[in-house]
Backbone as CSV, one residue per row, in Angstrom:
resi,resn,N_x,N_y,N_z,CA_x,CA_y,CA_z,C_x,C_y,C_z
1,UNK,-27.678,28.722,-243.809,-28.613,27.956,-244.640,-28.153,28.521,-246.209
2,UNK,-28.341,27.399,-246.835,-28.421,27.964,-248.988,-29.487,28.483,-249.231
3,UNK,-29.373,29.609,-249.990,-31.032,30.918,-250.877,-31.732,29.258,-251.390
4,UNK,-32.642,29.509,-251.626,-33.663,28.645,-252.773,-33.713,29.915,-253.988
5,UNK,-33.559,28.828,-255.055,-33.778,29.405,-256.661,-35.103,29.723,-256.794
6,UNK,-35.279,30.907,-257.176,-36.687,31.373,-257.588,-36.216,31.253,-259.070
7,UNK,-37.280,30.935,-259.735,-37.646,31.577,-261.136,-38.976,32.175,-261.365
8,UNK,-38.906,32.953,-262.971,-39.766,33.412,-263.105,-40.014,33.888,-264.758
9,UNK,-41.005,33.865,-265.331,-40.907,33.947,-266.251,-41.879,34.784,-267.274
10,UNK,-41.863,35.505,-268.024,-42.387,36.220,-268.652,-43.632,35.963,-269.527
11,UNK,-44.434,36.732,-270.017,-45.180,36.408,-270.923,-45.024,36.284,-272.589
12,UNK,-44.176,36.881,-272.758,-43.733,36.936,-274.209,-43.331,35.408,-275.168
13,UNK,-43.972,34.759,-275.766,-43.907,33.713,-276.430,-43.764,34.046,-278.019
14,UNK,-42.759,33.016,-278.317,-42.731,33.279,-280.237,-42.797,32.223,-280.954
15,UNK,-43.923,32.296,-281.509,-44.606,31.097,-282.583,-43.998,31.082,-283.694
16,UNK,-43.083,30.045,-284.088,-42.722,30.643,-285.267,-43.227,28.894,-286.745
17,UNK,-43.005,29.102,-287.863,-43.795,28.400,-288.842,-42.374,28.432,-290.099
18,UNK,-42.774,27.402,-290.707,-41.794,27.745,-292.778,-40.695,27.552,-292.190
19,UNK,-39.752,25.951,-292.161,-38.463,26.298,-292.263,-38.118,24.719,-293.097
20,UNK,-36.665,24.874,-293.556,-36.279,23.899,-294.426,-35.009,23.584,-294.226
21,UNK,-34.291,23.011,-294.971,-32.315,22.617,-294.523,-31.964,23.899,-295.673
22,UNK,-32.591,24.527,-296.464,-31.884,25.830,-297.285,-32.231,26.714,-295.957
23,UNK,-32.945,26.710,-295.324,-32.689,27.934,-294.223,-31.258,27.849,-293.735
24,UNK,-31.367,26.922,-292.898,-30.936,26.069,-292.082,-29.417,26.246,-292.188
25,UNK,-29.113,26.168,-293.670,-27.967,26.224,-294.643,-27.623,27.912,-294.671
26,UNK,-28.494,28.309,-295.115,-28.889,29.844,-295.136,-28.007,30.807,-293.757
27,UNK,-28.639,30.396,-293.090,-27.923,30.883,-291.260,-26.748,30.197,-291.297
28,UNK,-26.445,29.265,-291.420,-24.915,28.952,-291.217,-24.015,29.480,-291.995
29,UNK,-24.125,29.946,-293.424,-23.611,30.519,-294.044,-23.619,32.437,-293.747
30,UNK,-24.785,32.693,-292.766,-24.560,33.732,-292.424,-23.798,34.622,-291.179
31,UNK,-23.637,33.429,-290.809,-23.196,33.381,-289.343,-24.001,33.637,-287.744
32,UNK,-25.020,32.926,-288.563,-26.534,33.065,-287.141,-26.398,31.848,-286.277
33,UNK,-26.180,30.670,-287.190,-26.190,29.561,-286.495,-24.711,28.840,-286.247
34,UNK,-23.914,28.567,-285.520,-22.304,28.162,-285.570,-22.387,26.689,-284.825
35,UNK,-21.396,25.803,-285.241,-21.536,24.726,-284.540,-20.630,24.573,-283.013
36,UNK,-21.021,23.898,-281.971,-20.409,24.076,-280.798,-19.610,22.948,-280.515
37,UNK,-18.736,22.444,-280.494,-18.303,21.490,-280.370,-18.205,20.215,-278.763
38,UNK,-18.634,21.194,-277.674,-18.403,20.581,-276.721,-18.346,19.669,-276.208
39,UNK,-17.007,19.618,-276.010,-15.885,18.459,-275.544,-15.691,18.511,-274.097
40,UNK,-15.912,17.713,-273.438,-15.691,17.535,-272.075,-14.369,16.351,-271.334
41,UNK,-13.661,16.677,-270.830,-12.700,16.001,-270.549,-13.026,15.361,-269.300
42,UNK,-13.465,13.908,-268.665,-13.135,13.784,-267.733,-12.248,12.716,-266.875
43,UNK,-11.992,13.306,-265.483,-10.907,12.393,-264.713,-9.317,12.797,-265.623
44,UNK,-9.485,13.878,-265.891,-7.509,14.161,-266.635,-6.569,14.070,-266.290
45,UNK,-6.908,13.548,-264.509,-5.504,13.309,-263.545,-5.489,11.550,-263.603
46,UNK,-6.730,11.036,-263.550,-6.277,9.421,-264.125,-5.454,8.657,-265.434
47,UNK,-5.262,7.562,-265.180,-4.783,6.770,-266.010,-5.525,6.736,-267.387
48,UNK,-7.158,6.765,-267.175,-7.939,6.526,-268.418,-9.223,7.861,-268.418
49,UNK,-8.363,8.695,-268.681,-9.447,10.050,-269.359,-10.494,9.400,-269.951
50,UNK,-12.012,10.318,-269.816,-12.674,9.806,-270.727,-13.190,11.434,-271.401
51,UNK,-13.545,10.975,-272.551,-13.755,12.681,-273.198,-15.182,12.414,-273.437
52,UNK,-16.193,13.153,-273.440,-17.523,13.004,-273.410,-17.724,14.189,-274.786
53,UNK,-18.540,13.951,-275.630,-18.933,14.888,-277.140,-20.018,15.422,-276.772
54,UNK,-20.931,16.066,-276.799,-22.114,16.422,-276.853,-22.273,17.886,-277.625
55,UNK,-21.609,17.290,-279.034,-21.575,18.707,-280.000,-22.811,19.142,-280.525
56,UNK,-23.277,20.538,-281.147,-24.315,20.651,-280.666,-24.142,21.990,-281.882
57,UNK,-25.203,22.246,-282.966,-25.301,23.382,-283.313,-26.007,24.818,-282.077
58,UNK,-25.576,25.787,-282.071,-26.706,26.573,-281.800,-26.311,28.196,-281.911
59,UNK,-27.417,28.790,-281.670,-28.274,30.276,-282.683,-28.546,31.084,-281.389
60,UNK,-28.528,32.423,-281.564,-28.997,33.137,-280.622,-30.214,33.749,-280.442
61,UNK,-31.131,33.782,-279.904,-32.393,34.113,-279.830,-32.935,34.799,-280.861
62,UNK,-31.613,36.243,-280.946,-32.064,37.006,-281.834,-31.552,37.411,-283.324
63,UNK,-31.479,36.053,-283.881,-31.456,35.608,-284.778,-31.981,34.114,-285.512
64,UNK,-33.256,33.890,-284.286,-34.129,32.225,-284.494,-34.998,33.007,-286.062
65,UNK,-35.010,34.014,-285.927,-36.441,34.420,-287.732,-35.321,34.048,-288.737
66,UNK,-34.316,33.933,-288.366,-33.444,33.566,-290.372,-33.981,32.190,-290.621
67,UNK,-33.894,31.198,-289.428,-34.997,29.756,-289.798,-36.446,29.419,-290.253
68,UNK,-36.628,30.464,-290.039,-38.242,30.552,-290.284,-38.840,31.340,-291.265
69,UNK,-39.873,30.881,-292.514,-40.600,31.978,-292.966,-41.216,33.114,-292.695
70,UNK,-42.109,32.306,-291.240,-42.952,33.513,-290.374,-42.810,33.102,-289.039
71,UNK,-42.508,34.113,-288.108,-42.583,34.168,-286.938,-43.197,35.214,-286.125
72,UNK,-43.810,35.401,-285.350,-44.770,36.205,-284.436,-44.713,35.732,-282.942
73,UNK,-44.959,37.157,-282.303,-44.894,37.514,-281.004,-46.387,37.234,-280.533
74,UNK,-46.312,36.761,-279.631,-47.748,36.538,-278.775,-47.653,37.520,-276.931
75,UNK,-48.251,37.981,-276.950,-47.918,38.103,-274.975,-49.013,37.951,-274.466
76,UNK,-48.529,36.521,-273.407,-49.719,35.977,-272.592,-49.957,36.790,-270.993
77,UNK,-51.115,37.382,-271.244,-51.725,37.599,-269.800,-51.258,36.773,-268.683
78,UNK,-50.787,37.317,-267.838,-50.052,36.298,-266.361,-51.556,36.216,-265.968
79,UNK,-52.270,35.015,-264.710,-53.206,34.308,-264.233,-53.129,35.216,-262.844
């Protein structure tokens, strides 16, 4: 029998406000935001391998404040 997945979420929520393109450029310059090329090769052993691109920018959660002028944390009580 395969164990059933269970999820649990915490009560901490972060609300952020006030960003612009210059903040993104600053975060890239600091190394907080980085490019992840995300290339996936499918059917590599066949005659027609297919490349899927899912490139995106990433940031670690502790560095999110570099993208915003204001960020606050709220603790939401569980029901």
